[in-house]
N, C-alpha and C positions, 0 to 999 in steps of 0.2 A: 111641612112641620113634621118632625118625628115625634111619635108617641112614646111617652115614657112608660116602660113597663118593668115589672118586677120579675126576676129569675129565681126559680126554686132550684137550689143545689142541694146535694146530699151529703157533702163533706162534714156538715156540722152534726150529723148522726154518728161519725166514726167512733167517738168515745163510747157512748153507752151501746151502740149496735154491737161492736166487737165483744164486749163483756156479756151482753144479753145473749148473743149467739152461742158464745162459748160455753156459759153457764148452762143454758137449757140443752145443748148438744151433750155436754159431759153429763148432765143429770140423767138423761135418757139412756146414753150408752153404757155409762158405769154401773148404774143402778139395774138397768135391763139385764146386762152381762152378769151382774152379780146374782141377781134372781134366777136367771138360767142355770148358772153354774151350780147353785145350791140346790135347785129342784132336779137337775140332772144327775146329782149325787145320790138321789133317793131320800132326802130329808122330808120330814112331813110337812104339812101345809103351814103351821104355826112357825116352824122353824124358819121356813122360806120367808114368811111375812116379817119375822123378827130381824132377819138378816137384811132384807129389803130396807125396812125403816131405819136401822142401824147405818145403812149405806147412805141414806138421804141425809140424815143429820150431819153425819161425819163429813160427807162430800160437800155439804153447803157451807160448813164451818171452814173446810179446807179451802174451797174456792174463795171465800170472803178474805181469809187471811193470806192466800197466795196473790189475790189481785191487789191487795192492800199494799203488801210488801213490794211487788213488783212495779206497780204504778208509783209507789212512794219513792223507790229508786229513780225512776224517770223524773219525777218532779225534783228531787235532790240535785239530779244533774242538770236539769234546767235552770235551778235557782243559781247554782255555781256558775253557769255559763253567763247568765244575766248579771251576776255581780262582777264577774271579771270585765264583762263589756261595759258596765257603769263605771268601772275605774279607767279603763281605756279611754271612754268618752271624756272623762274629767282631766285627764293627763295628756292625752293625744288627739284632741278634737280634729286638728287638719288632716292627721293621717287617717282618721276614720271617715272624714269627708271624702278623701282619695279612695278608700276602701269601697265606699258606698257607690261612688262614681264608677269605679271598676265594675261592680256588679251590674249596674245598669247599662253599662257600655257592652258587656258580654252579651246582654239580652237584646242588643240590636239598638240601642239608643246611641244617637252620635254623641261625641265626647262633650260638646258644649252644652247640648241639653241636659245630659246626663249630669253634669256637674250642677247645673241649675236646680234640677230636681232634687238631688242629694241635699244641697244646702237647704231648700226649702222644706223638705220632709224632715231633717233633722232639727231645724228651728221649731217644727211643730211639736215633735216628740221624738228625740234622738233615740233613746233606748228602746221603745217601741219599734221603731223602724228598723234598727240593727236586729232587734230580735226576729223580726219577721224575714228580712232579706237575707240576714247573713246566718241565722242560726235556725230559720225555719220555725220559730215558736210564734203561736198567735192564739187567740181566744179560742178558735176553732178546734185546735188539735192539742192545746195544753192537757197535762195530766191532771186527773181529778181523782185520787185515791179512794176516797170514802164513797164516791158515786160509783166507781168501778167494782168496789167490794160489795156494796150493798145491792147492785144489779146482778152480779154473778151469784150471790148467795140466793136471792130470791128466784132467778129464773133457773138456777140449778134445782131448788126445791120444786118447782113447778113442773120441770122435765122428769124428774126423778119420781114424782107422784103419778104420773101417767102409768108407767109400766108396774108401779106398785099397786095401783088400783085393779089393773087386769089380773095380777097375781093374787089379789083378795077375793076377785070374783070367780076365778077359774081355779080349780084343784084337779089333781090326779094327773092322769097321762096326758091330758090336753093342756096342761099349765105351760110347758117349754114352748110348743108351738104356737100358743096363744099369745103368750108375752112377747116372742120373736116377731111375730107378724104385726101384732099392735105396735111394737116399738119401731119397726122399720117404717110403718105408717106414719107414726108420730115424727120420726126423723126427716121422712119425705117432706111433710108439711112444714117442719121447721125450716128446712132448706129452701122451701118456695117462699116462706115468710121473710127469710133473712134475705133472700135474693131481691125480693120484690122491695123491701126497705133500703137496701142498697143499691138499687138500680142494676143488678146484674141479671144474667141469663136464669131463667126460672128452673130450667131441665138440668143444668149444670149444678146449680145451687142444691136440688134435690138430690142428684146422683152423688156427689162427692161426700155428703154426710151418711147417706144410706149405705154405700158400699163399706165405708170404715165401719159403721155400726154392725153391720151383718158379720164382718171378719171378727170383731170384737165377741160378738155373741157366740159364734161359732168355735172360738178358741175356748172361751170359758165353759162352754157346755162339753167340749171335749175333755178338758181337765176335771170338771165336776163328775162326768160318767167314769173317768179313768180311776180317780182316787175313791169314788164312791164304791165302785166295784172291788177294789182292793181292799178298802176298810171294812166291807161288808163281810 
């Protein structure tokens, strides 16, 4: 007798995980780069902190708005497709059964069985079945604009607060290297956490965010040093 067991999959995390990793990564990279650039320009400690705080607030609001608009557009597209599918089910039922049968047949089910399965599934919930099988829309992957917006804004703020704290604690000539080193560490940890939550390779997850963060901070440090020298 086979033993029933529950399987733990990670796909249900895709909605909030994407927004969380994106928000935290952007918070660290953009705020650290801003702080490094302003500090490299020769600005005093107070100016660096004000710039970093302004970057945190503006970035969090921008992330929330951007995620909401982006995911809302996805939701609108999903709803339009579902409305169209609902109309087709009402007016072309037999054709929709044939369509679903074809989908199952392409997946390796014999034609007779595929037809029976299609009819049974559509009797149970035709719209949900076609949404899942034909459109790829399910409860696990459906767009959630508010959740994405709040998650991105919160994680951006948490990510941005890390380099800002370092900038507050360290001043003078050590500020740029301290912010840079700490931010790269934060990015590596974020990459590991994101990879762990998503079931991906930990080293790969750490490297891909750290390398891009290092490049961004190096670029803004160069710009800050160049224009700071020119305006001085």
